[in-house]
N, C-alpha and C positions, 0 to 999 in steps of 0.2 A: 342471207344468214351469215354472220360473220364467221370467219374461220372455215368456210367450206368452199370446195370447188363448185363451179357451176357446169352442169351438163345442159347444153342447149340443143333441142331438137327442132325439127322443123314444125312439129305440132304443139310443142310445149316447152317450158323451161323447168328443169328439175334441180332445185337449189341444194343438191346433196350428193356427195360422193365420199369424201373423207372428212367428216365434220371437224376433227381436232387439228388438222394440218393444212395450212395454206401453201400453195406453190412457192410463193416468195419466202415463206418461213422455212420450208423444206430446202430451198437452195442455200439459205443462210446457214443451216444446220449440217449440211452435207459437204464434205470436203471434195473439191473437184480438182483435177490435174490443171496446173497453171498452164494457160495457153502459151504456146511458143510460135515463132514464125513458121508458116506452112501448115500448122496443125488446127487452124480454125475449123475445117470440116470434121476432123476427128472428134473435137470437143462438142460439136453440136450433135453428132450421132451418139457420142457417149452419154450426153445429158438426156437424150430421148430414151436410151436404154436404162439408165439409172432411175429415171422417173417411173418408166413403165414397170420396173421391178417392184414398185410400191403398191401396184394395183393387181397383182396376180395372186393365185390361190396360195394359202399360207404355206403349204408343203414346198411349193416352188419358190416362194419368197425366201424361205429359210436357205434353200440351196443357192440361190443367187447372192444372198448376203455373205455367204462364205467364200464366194468366188468372184468378188467385184473386179479384181485385177484382170482376170480372164475375160470377164464381160466387156471391160473398157478396151482390152487388147483386140477383141473381136469386132467392136463397134467402131471400125474405121472406114472412112469414106474418102477416097482418093480422087481429087479433081484433076486427073491426068489429061492427056490429049487423045484419049481413046474415043471421045465423043459421046460417052454414055448419056450426057446431059441433053443430047439432041433426040435421042430416041430411047424409049423405056422397054421395048420388047425384050431386048437381050437381059435387062435387069429382071424382068418378070421371070425369064427362065432361070436365071441364077438363084432368084429367091425360091423358086419351086425346087431346084436342086438342093439348096442348103436346107430347106424344110424336110426334105426326104432324107438327107443325111443325118440331120438331127434325130428324126425318128429312129433311124437304125442305131444310132449311138445310144438313145435312151432305152430302147428295147433290149440292148445287150447288157443292161445293168452295169454301167461303167462307173469309173471315177467321174465326178461331175464337171471337173475342170474343162475338158474338151467340149462337153455339151454346152457349157455356159459360154465358151468362146464362139460356138456356132450360134448361139442366141444373140450375141452381140453382133455378129455378122448379119443376121436377119433384120436387126434394128437399123443398121446402116443402109441395107437395101430398101427397107421400108421408107426411110427418110428420102432416098433417092427417088422412089417412085412417086412420092408426094410433091416433089419440086415441079414447077410449071415447066412446060415445054414451049419451044419457040426458038427464034433466031437470037439466042443469048450466048455470051461469051463466058469463059471460066470467071473473069472478074466479076460478072453479075452474080453468079452463084456464091462466090466467096463473100461478097458483101452481104448477100441474103443470109448465108449461114452464120456469119459473124454476127449479124443482128439477132438471129435466133438464139445464139449462144449467150449474149449479153443482155437481152431483153426478155428472156423466157419467163422471168419473174412477173412480167405484166400480162402474160397470156392466160387464157382460160382453157380448160380441157373441154373440147366440143364434140358432141356426139350427134350425128345427124339422123341416122336411121339404123335400124337393126339389119344385120346381115341375114338374108333369108336362107333358111335351111342349112345353117352352119354345123353340119354333122361332123363326128369325129373321124373324118377321113379327108382325102384330097379334094372331095367335092366342096368341103367347107373352105379350103384355101382357094380354090378356083372362084368361089363366089366373092371372096374378099378381094381378090385381085381385080375382078370385074368391077366391083364398087370403087376401088381406088382409081381404076382407069377412068370411069365416068366422072369421078370428082376431079381428077386432074385435068381432063378435058374442059370442063366448066372453068376451073381456076385459070387455066392457060388462056382461054378466050378473054377473061376479064383482065388478065395482065397484058395481053396484047392491045386491048382497048385503052388502058391507062398508061402503058409504056410501049409505044410502037417501036421504039429503037431498043434502048437498054436503060438500065438504071444504075450502073456502076459508077457513074459520074456523081451520083448523090453522096452526101457525107451524113454521118449519123445525125448531125444537128438538123439535117433537112428532112428527116424521117421522124414523125411523131405519131401519136396514137390515132390521129384522124387521116393519116395518109393510106393510100392503097397498099403501099409496100409493107407497112405494119400489119395490115390485115392479111396479107399473103403469108408473111412470116408467121403470124399467129396461127392461121389455118394449117400451114405445113407442119408446124410443131405439134399442135394438138391432135391433128389426124394421125401423124406418125406414132405418137405415144399410144393412142388408142388402138391403131393397127397392130402395133408390136404386141400389146396385151392380148389382143385376139389371136395372134399368130402363135405366140408362145404358149398360150392356154390350150389352144387347139392341138399343138404338138404334144403337150404335157398329157392331155386328156387321151389322145390317140395311143399313147404309150402305156395307158393304164394308171397315170398319175391320179393322185387325189385332187380334186378341184374345189374342195369345200374351203370355206373362209374367204371367198372372192367377193368383193363388193357386189351387191345385188344388181345394180344397174349395168355392170359389166358382165356379170355372170350370165344374164339371160341373152347376151349377144352371142354366146358360144354354145347354146343348147339347141 
């Protein structure tokens, strides 16, 4: 269907999500911060957050549209020397802590700026959790995230399965994290088979739509977007927010 995203599941292909808008068209119409040296990871996480904001319930979408600056400020991912890209358990703990803090902020009926910044932080953590694990260096992830940022218009939003029993409490988040962990394990195995060493020696010209790295970047991006929509909506729902007006195919992932 022209002008539609594709939702691809293991059992079927659903050619409908937002019929009037393509990802590439949305990217052209949406102003993004110009990347600067050292900010590649920030813009990738920011793009995940901004695209996810298009698929949430209408009431939340209105809030996010008024606080895009705070959303982008929160959506930062630092590729420092802490080694987070070697293990994800600490990131899972950080995501849970941020989710609980967001819930407390929302329940206190605050100004929405701080809450939106926390949502940006959850987007960055979700992106981190979707990156493959292995004996990779910072330069490998810099290249992958740069590719995500500049090639996102070629990617499709992919949904593999419904999160089981995603109730409006912590159990729903735990189920999502478990699913992300399982997906990442499978993706990491495929990456090790295709790139036993590293991939940072590759140039953009050596990566095309048929390459394994393009597939990895596409899955990392699309899964991150959908995970963020799920997590934000779960937090919004848990705090008593109205979840009407959400695209049906994503809505039934949070019931």
